[in-house]
C-alpha positions as CSV (number, residue, x, y, z in Angstrom):
1,P,4.0,5.7,-1.8
2,I,1.6,2.7,-4.0
3,R,-2.0,3.5,-3.6
4,Y,-4.2,0.6,-5.2
5,C,-7.2,1.8,-3.8
6,S,-7.5,5.1,-5.8
7,D,-10.8,6.3,-7.8
8,H,-10.2,3.8,-10.8
9,V,-10.2,1.0,-8.5
10,L,-13.2,2.0,-7.1
11,G,-14.5,2.6,-10.6
12,I,-13.5,-1.0,-11.5
13,R,-15.5,-2.8,-8.3
14,R,-18.2,-0.3,-9.4
15,M,-18.6,-1.5,-13.4
16,A,-17.6,-4.9,-12.3
17,D,-20.0,-5.6,-9.8
18,S,-24.2,-5.5,-10.6
19,K,-25.8,-2.3,-10.7
20,Q,-28.0,-3.4,-8.6
21,K,-28.2,-3.1,-4.7
22,R,-28.6,-6.4,-3.3
23,P,-27.6,-8.6,0.0
24,L,-24.4,-10.3,-1.1
25,P,-24.3,-14.4,-1.5
26,I,-22.0,-16.1,1.3
27,A,-19.3,-18.1,-0.4
28,R,-19.6,-22.0,-0.6
29,L,-15.9,-23.5,0.5
30,T,-15.1,-27.3,1.8
31,R,-13.7,-27.5,5.1
32,A,-10.2,-27.9,3.7
33,E,-10.8,-24.7,1.9
34,K,-11.9,-22.7,4.9
35,A,-9.4,-23.9,7.4
36,Q,-6.6,-22.5,4.9
37,W,-8.5,-19.1,4.4
38,L,-9.1,-19.3,8.1
39,R,-5.2,-19.5,8.3
40,L,-4.4,-16.9,5.9
41,Y,-6.7,-14.0,7.7
42,A,-4.9,-15.5,11.1
43,M,-1.2,-14.3,9.8
44,A,-2.6,-11.9,8.1
45,D,-4.3,-10.4,11.4
46,R,-0.4,-11.1,13.1
47,L,1.1,-9.2,10.1
48,D,-1.0,-6.0,11.0
49,R,-0.6,-6.1,14.9
50,L,3.1,-6.5,14.1
51,D,2.6,-3.3,11.8
52,P,6.2,-3.0,9.9
53,W,4.7,-0.7,7.0
54,P,6.9,2.1,9.5
55,W,10.1,0.4,8.3
56,M,9.4,-2.2,5.7
57,G,8.9,-0.3,1.5
58,A,9.8,-1.0,-1.8
59,A,13.5,-1.4,-1.1
60,D,12.8,-4.0,1.0
61,C,12.0,-6.3,-1.2
62,F,12.8,-10.0,-1.3
63,G,12.5,-13.3,-2.5
64,V,11.0,-16.4,-1.6
65,E,11.9,-20.0,-3.2
66,L,10.4,-23.2,-2.4
67,P,11.5,-26.5,-3.9
68,G,10.2,-27.5,-7.4
69,S,9.2,-24.4,-8.5
70,E,10.7,-22.4,-11.6
71,E,10.7,-19.0,-10.3
72,P,10.9,-17.4,-7.1
73,C,8.3,-14.8,-5.9
74,F,9.2,-11.7,-4.5
75,V,7.9,-9.5,-1.1
76,V,7.6,-6.2,-1.6
77,F,5.4,-4.1,1.5
78,G,3.9,-1.0,0.7
79,G,1.7,1.5,2.2
80,D,1.1,3.4,5.5
81,S,0.0,2.4,9.4
82,G,-3.9,2.9,9.3
83,K,-4.4,3.5,6.0
84,F,-4.1,1.2,2.5
85,R,-1.3,-0.8,3.0
86,S,-0.3,-4.1,1.4
87,V,2.0,-7.3,0.8
88,R,2.1,-7.4,-2.5
89,F,4.1,-11.2,-3.8
90,L,5.3,-10.7,-7.6
91,L,5.5,-14.3,-9.2
92,G,8.8,-14.2,-10.7
93,W,11.4,-12.3,-12.0
94,K,9.5,-10.6,-14.9
95,A,6.9,-9.3,-12.5
96,L,9.7,-7.9,-10.3
97,Y,11.2,-6.4,-13.3
98,D,8.5,-4.4,-14.4
99,F,7.0,-3.7,-10.6
100,V,10.8,-1.6,-9.9
101,T,11.1,-0.1,-13.3
102,R,7.6,1.4,-13.1
103,L,8.2,3.0,-9.6
104,A,11.1,4.5,-10.9
105,D,10.0,6.0,-13.6
106,P,6.9,7.8,-13.4
107,A,6.2,7.9,-17.1
108,K,5.3,4.0,-16.7
109,R,2.9,4.5,-14.6
110,S,0.7,7.2,-16.4
111,V,-2.2,4.6,-16.5
112,P,-3.8,4.4,-12.9
113,T,-3.9,0.7,-13.9
114,W,-0.6,-0.4,-14.2
115,M,-0.6,-2.9,-11.8
116,L,-3.3,-5.2,-13.3
117,E,-0.3,-5.8,-16.2
118,I,1.9,-7.5,-13.4
119,R,1.5,-11.1,-12.2
120,M,1.1,-11.0,-8.8
121,L,-1.0,-11.9,-5.7
122,E,-2.2,-9.5,-2.7
123,L,-2.5,-9.1,0.8
124,L,-4.4,-5.3,0.5
125,F,-6.3,-3.8,3.9
126,V,-8.7,-1.9,2.4
127,G,-12.3,0.0,3.3
128,E,-15.7,-1.7,2.7
129,E,-16.3,0.3,-0.7
130,L,-13.1,-1.5,-2.1
131,L,-14.4,-4.8,-1.9
132,F,-15.4,-6.8,-4.5
133,E,-18.8,-8.5,-4.4
134,H,-17.0,-12.3,-4.3
135,E,-14.6,-10.9,-2.0
136,G,-17.6,-9.4,0.2
137,A,-18.7,-13.5,-0.2
138,L,-16.3,-14.9,1.5
139,L,-15.7,-12.6,4.0
140,R,-19.1,-13.2,4.8
141,A,-18.6,-17.6,4.7
142,L,-15.6,-16.7,7.4
143,K,-17.7,-14.5,9.4
144,R,-14.9,-11.7,8.9
145,P,-16.4,-8.0,10.2
146,T,-16.0,-5.3,7.5
147,D,-16.3,-1.6,7.6
148,E,-15.4,2.0,5.9
149,T,-11.8,2.0,7.8
150,F,-8.6,0.4,6.6
151,S,-8.5,-2.6,8.8
152,T,-10.1,-5.2,6.0
153,P,-7.7,-7.7,5.1
154,V,-8.6,-9.0,1.5
155,F,-6.3,-11.9,-0.4
156,R,-6.0,-10.8,-4.3
157,S,-5.0,-12.7,-7.5
158,I,-3.6,-10.1,-10.5
159,L,-3.5,-12.3,-13.7
160,P,-3.1,-9.7,-16.4
161,G,-6.0,-9.6,-19.1
162,Y,-8.6,-10.4,-15.9
163,H,-9.9,-8.9,-13.2
164,P,-8.6,-9.2,-9.5
165,W,-9.7,-12.7,-8.8
166,T,-9.8,-15.0,-5.3
167,L,-6.8,-16.6,-4.5
168,D,-7.0,-20.3,-6.0
169,E,-5.7,-23.8,-4.3
170,L,-2.1,-23.3,-5.6
171,E,-1.8,-19.4,-5.0
172,R,-3.5,-20.1,-1.2
173,A,-0.3,-22.4,-0.4
174,L,2.2,-20.0,-2.0
175,V,0.9,-16.9,0.2
176,E,0.7,-19.0,3.4
177,V,4.1,-19.8,2.8
178,A,5.2,-16.2,1.9
179,L,3.3,-14.6,4.2
180,Y,4.8,-16.4,6.9
181,Q,8.1,-15.5,5.3
182,A,7.4,-12.1,5.1
183,Y,6.5,-11.7,9.0
184,G,9.4,-13.1,10.4
185,M,11.3,-10.6,8.0
186,A,9.7,-7.6,8.7
187,M,10.6,-8.4,12.5
188,R,14.5,-9.0,11.1
189,V,14.1,-5.4,9.4
190,E,12.9,-4.0,12.3
191,A,16.1,-4.7,14.1
192,E,18.7,-4.9,10.9
193,P,17.2,-1.6,8.8
194,Q,19.7,-2.1,6.0
195,M,20.1,-5.5,5.7
196,L,17.7,-6.3,2.8
197,R,19.5,-2.4,0.9
198,D,23.2,-3.5,1.5
199,R,23.1,-4.9,-1.9
200,F,20.1,-4.3,-3.7
201,P,18.9,-3.8,-6.6
202,E,22.5,-5.4,-8.2
203,A,21.7,-8.5,-5.8
204,I,18.7,-9.7,-3.5
205,W,17.7,-11.5,-0.8
206,M,16.6,-14.6,-1.0
207,R,15.1,-17.0,1.5
208,K,15.2,-20.2,0.0
209,Q,14.0,-23.5,1.8
210,C,15.4,-27.0,1.3
211,A,13.7,-30.4,0.3
212,D,14.0,-31.2,4.1
213,G,12.1,-28.2,4.8
214,A,14.9,-26.3,6.5
215,W,15.3,-22.5,5.7
216,Q,18.4,-20.4,4.5
217,D,19.3,-16.9,3.6
218,A,21.4,-16.5,0.6
219,W,22.5,-12.8,-1.5
220,V,21.2,-13.7,-5.5
221,P,22.2,-11.5,-8.3
222,V,19.1,-9.9,-10.1
223,R,18.6,-11.3,-13.1
224,E,18.8,-9.5,-15.9
225,I,15.3,-8.6,-17.7
226,H,14.7,-6.2,-20.3
227,D,11.1,-4.5,-21.5
228,E,8.8,-7.6,-23.5
229,E,9.5,-7.2,-26.6
230,V,6.8,-6.2,-29.2
231,E,6.5,-7.9,-33.1
232,V,4.6,-5.4,-34.6
233,Q,3.2,-6.7,-38.1
234,I,2.6,-5.0,-40.7
235,D,0.6,-5.3,-43.6
236,S,2.0,-4.3,-47.1
237,S,-1.5,-4.1,-48.9
238,A,-2.9,-2.3,-46.0
239,L,-0.3,-0.2,-46.2
240,E,-0.1,0.4,-49.5
241,T,-3.5,1.2,-49.6
242,V,-3.8,4.2,-47.2
243,R,-0.2,5.7,-48.8
244,K,-2.5,6.0,-51.9
245,K,-5.0,8.2,-50.4
246,P,-4.4,12.0,-50.2
247,L,-3.2,13.0,-46.4
248,G,-6.3,14.2,-44.4
249,A,-5.9,17.5,-42.7
250,L,-7.0,15.9,-39.4
251,T,-5.4,15.9,-35.9
252,L,-6.1,12.7,-33.8
253,Q,-5.5,12.0,-30.3
254,I,-4.6,8.0,-30.0
255,D,-4.6,6.0,-26.6
256,L,-5.2,2.4,-25.1
257,V,-7.6,2.8,-22.5
258,F,-8.7,0.1,-19.5
259,M,-12.5,-0.3,-19.4
260,P,-13.7,-1.5,-16.1
261,L,-16.0,-4.4,-18.0
262,R,-17.2,-7.9,-17.1
263,L,-16.5,-10.0,-20.1
264,L,-17.4,-13.3,-18.5
265,P,-20.8,-14.7,-16.7
266,R,-20.8,-14.0,-13.1
267,G,-19.0,-17.1,-10.8
268,K,-15.8,-17.1,-13.4
269,R,-12.8,-15.2,-13.6
270,P,-13.6,-11.6,-15.7
271,Q,-11.7,-10.8,-18.2
272,T,-10.6,-7.2,-18.6
273,A,-11.2,-5.0,-21.7
274,Y,-9.1,-2.1,-23.4
275,V,-10.3,0.3,-25.9
276,L,-8.2,1.9,-28.7
277,L,-9.7,5.1,-28.5
278,V,-9.4,7.6,-31.8
279,V,-10.8,10.9,-31.6
280,D,-10.9,14.5,-33.6
281,A,-8.5,16.6,-31.2
282,A,-10.7,18.9,-32.7
283,S,-13.9,18.3,-32.6
284,G,-13.9,15.5,-30.4
285,H,-15.6,13.5,-32.6
286,I,-14.9,9.2,-32.0
287,F,-13.0,8.1,-35.1
288,S,-13.0,4.4,-33.3
289,G,-13.7,2.8,-30.0
290,E,-12.2,-1.0,-30.8
291,L,-12.3,-3.4,-27.9
292,L,-8.5,-5.3,-27.1
293,Q,-7.7,-7.7,-24.7
294,A,-4.6,-9.0,-23.6
295,T,-5.8,-12.7,-22.3
296,E,-2.6,-13.4,-24.7
297,G,-0.5,-11.1,-22.9
298,I,-0.1,-7.1,-22.4
299,A,2.8,-6.8,-25.7
300,R,0.3,-9.1,-28.0
301,M,-2.6,-6.8,-27.5
302,W,-0.4,-3.4,-27.8
303,A,0.9,-5.7,-31.2
304,E,-2.2,-4.9,-32.8
305,I,-2.9,-1.4,-32.7
306,P,-0.5,-0.6,-35.7
307,G,-2.6,-2.8,-38.2
308,R,-5.9,-1.5,-36.5
309,L,-4.8,2.2,-37.2
310,L,-3.9,1.2,-40.6
311,K,-7.6,-0.6,-40.9
312,L,-8.7,2.6,-39.8
313,F,-6.8,4.6,-42.1
314,A,-8.2,3.4,-44.8
315,E,-12.0,2.8,-44.1
316,T,-12.2,7.1,-42.8
317,G,-10.4,8.6,-45.7
318,G,-6.7,8.4,-45.4
319,C,-3.4,9.1,-43.2
320,P,-4.2,11.9,-40.8
321,A,-2.3,14.7,-40.9
322,T,-1.0,14.6,-36.8
323,I,-1.5,12.6,-34.3
324,E,-1.0,13.2,-31.1
325,I,-0.2,11.0,-27.9
326,C,0.8,10.8,-24.5
327,G,2.6,7.6,-23.4
328,D,6.6,6.1,-24.6
329,R,4.5,2.6,-25.5
330,M,2.2,4.5,-28.5
331,A,5.2,6.3,-29.3
332,N,7.5,3.1,-29.8
333,L,4.1,1.6,-31.8
334,L,4.1,4.4,-33.9
335,R,7.1,4.6,-35.1
336,P,7.5,2.0,-37.4
337,L,4.1,3.4,-39.4
338,G,5.7,7.1,-39.2
339,E,8.4,5.8,-41.4
340,W,5.7,4.9,-44.4
341,L,3.2,7.2,-43.7
342,P,3.8,11.6,-43.7
343,F,1.7,11.7,-40.5
344,R,3.5,14.0,-37.8
345,M,3.6,12.4,-34.0
346,V,3.1,15.1,-31.4
347,R,3.8,14.0,-27.8
348,R,1.2,15.8,-25.3
349,E,1.0,15.6,-21.5
350,K,-2.7,15.7,-21.8
351,L,-5.0,14.8,-24.2
352,A,-8.2,16.5,-23.7
353,M,-10.5,15.9,-26.2
354,L,-9.9,12.0,-25.8
355,E,-10.0,12.2,-21.7
356,R,-13.3,13.7,-22.4
357,A,-14.6,11.0,-24.7
358,L,-13.5,8.6,-22.2
359,E,-15.4,10.6,-19.6
360,Q,-18.7,9.8,-21.8
361,M,-18.0,6.2,-22.4
362,S,-17.7,5.5,-19.2
363,A,-20.5,7.5,-17.6
364,F,-22.5,5.5,-20.2
365,M,-22.0,2.7,-19.3
366,A,-21.9,3.6,-15.4
367,R,-25.6,4.0,-15.9
368,P,-27.8,1.6,-14.0
369,S,-29.5,-0.6,-16.5
370,R,-33.5,-0.3,-16.8
371,P,-35.3,-3.5,-17.1
372,S,-37.4,-4.1,-20.1
373,R,-40.7,-3.6,-21.1
374,K,-42.7,-6.1,-21.9
């Protein structure tokens, strides 16, 4: 099962929100916004009473295509009755491909926050401790109660490079239609359990809305999508600088890790941050903790890594003898460097020193801020 409510999400919420406890504000809504939100929550309550999670899973996904839309959204159920559960609306074929391929390959889900890299909208049923501050403010404005059980529905917009956020007007309009279709499809699948699985994954069931508002069903071939290619540019002068330096007797552990930080002022959608962490495998000394962002795409962010490593190697005395990594994506990025530099690349399931350094960094950033002394 897909569990988006594990410790990493609680950590994101705690570090993203204020460290000082205080009453949550109440969101300001126009009459039209409030009416739209109330319709969404009424539909969420209705779906929860139906309780389709015992018979709807990831393999029972289907598409919803609206007139004028560039690409369909794809509806995926996940979770268990009475526990954390979800309905996800994957925006476009690429999002569907990323979601399905990562479900099928545990190695692609090695990063706990992998779902933050997929463009989607979500309906989640969570407990109070998993609510962001802005979500609590919205629920207060709608007079929706919250508690510690998994009974609180919340809608989230996931955009790579940014923290989960409140749905905007266009996203609310899309979810309102797609959620109604999800409810109807759940009832159909209860009566005919195999209807969405007969031709999946070669084809996917699509609910298409015509210009006159009528809905039609059709099996649509799944569009062929591949992993996004990362265009890596290596600075020849920087490479030559490192090649002229002696091989260092070091073993470095390298990874790009998600850090739950807010990088925009309160009230705006905060950006996420990643840290390129480079640690001495023997001593735990941190050679680098560079901040990277994915606001222009996950692939572009990763493409920066070889150049940044070359700069680091030049500044720290040369190429290390061994580089330890734990993921396919990092291995693929370092292979071009390995053709020119004499380091040995080693795959490990766990990078102990790097994880220890990350824990220290996270603990430092999570410490309550102290009032300044005057």
